[in-house]
N, C-alpha and C positions, 0 to 999 in steps of 0.2 A: 299531271305533274306541272303543267304550265299555269294553273289557276293562281298560285301565290304571286307570280310575276305580274299577271294581269291585274290582280287586286292592288298590288303595290303601285303599278302605273296609274291606275284610276285614283288612288289616294293622293299621289303626288300632284296629278293634274288638278284634283279638287282643291288642294291647298294653294296651288299657284294661282288658280282662277277665282278663289273665294274673294268676295268684295271686302275692302277694308272699311270698317265701321268708323264713322266720324268721331265717336267717343274713344277710339283707340289713341287719339292724339289730343293733347290739351289745346283748347281754343286760345289763341294768343295773338297779340300784335307785337311785332318785332321792328324796332327802329334803331338808328344810330344817333348819338348826340356828339357835338363837337364843342371844343373851347380852346382858345389860344391866349397866350400872354407873351410879353416881351421881357427880356432880362439881359443885363450887361454880361458879356463873357468874362470869365475869371481865369481862363487858361488859353494860351496861344501856342501853336506848334508851327515850326518852319523847317524846311529841308535846305541844307547848304552843301555844296560840293566843290571839289577842286579837280581839275583835269590837267594832265601834263602829257606832252608829246615828246618823243625822243627816238633816236635811231634804233636802239635796242630795247628789248623788254625790260632788262635790268635797269637801264638808265631811266626809263619812264617810271618804273615802279619805285625806284629810290627817290626820284624827284617828287613823286606824288606822296610818298610816305612823309617826306620832310615837310611838304606843303600842308598836309593835313595835321601834322604835329603842331605847326604854328597855329592853325585854326582852333584845335582843341585847347591849346594853352591860352589862347585869347578868350575862349568861352569860360575857362576856369578863372581867368583874371577878371572877367566881367561879373563874377559872382554866380554863375550858373553851376548848380550842384552836379556832380558826376552822374548821379542817377537820372538826370534830366537830359542827357545827350547820349545818343547811341548810334553806332554805325548802321546804316540802313542798306548800303550797296557798295560793293567793290567790283571793279571791272578792269581787265587788261585785254585790249583788243588790237589786233594787227591793223595797220592802215595800208591800203593798197593804192598803187599808182596805175598809170596807163601807158603801156608801151605801144606807141602808134604804129611802129613798123611790124610788130608781131601780133598785136591785139591782146597780148597777155596782160595780166594784172599782178605785177610783182609786189611783194611786201616792201614798202619803203620806210616803214617805221612802226611805232607802237604808241597807243594812247592808254594811259592809266587814269582811272577816275575813282574817287572815293566820296561817298555821301554820308552825311550825318543828320539825324533828326533831333531837333532841339525843342524842348518844352520850356515855356516861360510862364511861371505862375503869377507873374505881375505883368499884365498886358501893356502897361505903360512903358515897359522896357523894350518892346518889340523893335521900334525904330532904332534905338541905340544898339541893340544886339545885331541888327542887320548891318549897321555901319561898322561895328566891330568885326563882323565876319568878313566883310569886303576888305577892310583895311588889313586883315590878317592873311588875305590871299584867296578867299573863296571867290570863284568866278562863275558860280551858278547858284542862284537863290530862288526858291520856288515853293509851291504847295503850302502857302500860308493859310492857316485855318484858326478859327476861334471857337471856343467851346464853353458851355455852362456846365461845370462839373456837378453841381447839385440840382440838375434839371428835374429829376424825379421828385425830390422834396418840394421844389418850387411849384410843381404842377398840382399839388394837393388841392388848392382852391379851384384850379381849372377842372379837376375831376368832378367836384360837386356841381360846377356850372355845366359840365357836359351831361351829367345825369339829368339835371333840370331841363336841359335842351331836349334830351331824349323824351322825357315825360311830356313836354310841351307838344312835341310832334305826335306822340302816341295819343294824347287827348284829342288832337285835331282829327285823327283817323277814327277814334272811338265815336266822336260826335257824328262824323260823316257816315258811319255805318250803323248808328243806332245802338251802340253798346256802351258799357262803362268799364273802366280799368279795374282789375283786381290787383293781387300782389305780384311783385316782380318774380319771374320764373328763373331768369338767368341774367348775369351781367358779365361781359367780357370787355377787356381793354385792348386798344391798339394805338398806333401812332407813336410819335417820339419827337425829340428836338430837331429842328431843321436849321443847319448853319446858314447864317446870313451872308458870310463872305468866305470865299475860298478861291485862291488864285495863284498865279505864278509870275515871277518877275526875274528878268535877267540881271545879273549883277555886273556893275561897271564902277570904276572909281567915281565916288559921289562928292561933289563940292559942298553940298548941303545935306543935312540929315534926311534919311528916308522918311517919306510921308506915309503913315499907315493909320487907317481909321478902323478901330475895332467895331464900332457901331453897336448894334444889339442883335440878339438872336430871337427868333420867333419860336416859341415852344408850343406844341399842340398836343392835344390828347383826344382820342375818339373812344367812345364806349358804345357797345352794342347791348341793348336791353330788350328782353322779352317780357311782356306783361300778360298775365291771364286776363281774359275778358269774360263778362257776364252780361246777360240781357239787361237793358236799361229798365230801372224800376218805374212803374207807372206813376 
């Protein structure tokens, strides 16, 4: 009655230890190709916030709501569409003091803060919008970033260059190993746009307009290509 189990074990062992034939897998050369390009950003994004301190939570919250109301009105007055600014963070936190005699940390007040994320579809307006925000009472400006919204479409030429780069590398390996390239077996893409500038700045009353340089973004694309190979013809 034990023979079937023994035969099964022998069969499994045979399958696991059977050598893999070379022709089970297609012979190929796999390489990656890269290409980059530069493009001017057409979208800017910035975070702006207001923070208010008060003795009670209600006083801090009421003062903060009023301050943010002025900021939102200023954005609307500057021509920013309502769809392009959105509340990103609300916070109401107790503030603690230090009682030197007891070592306790009593609550001495509250801080309310509110942040809004603003999109600017005309990057030439960034400096002006920063000045508008500061003048309206925003006391924390940061996380400025620039973006190319049509990056994928702009990368079409770079994709062709990346494939050509991959073929150039594959031909070098083919010559070095004494084979020739056949048809492509697979092509996959990776990579994406890399922001050139992203930073944070503290807001304070400014006597002169804020200096902001959008610069350019470097867009990159990477392709991974596998080519079938065949013996070099004599």
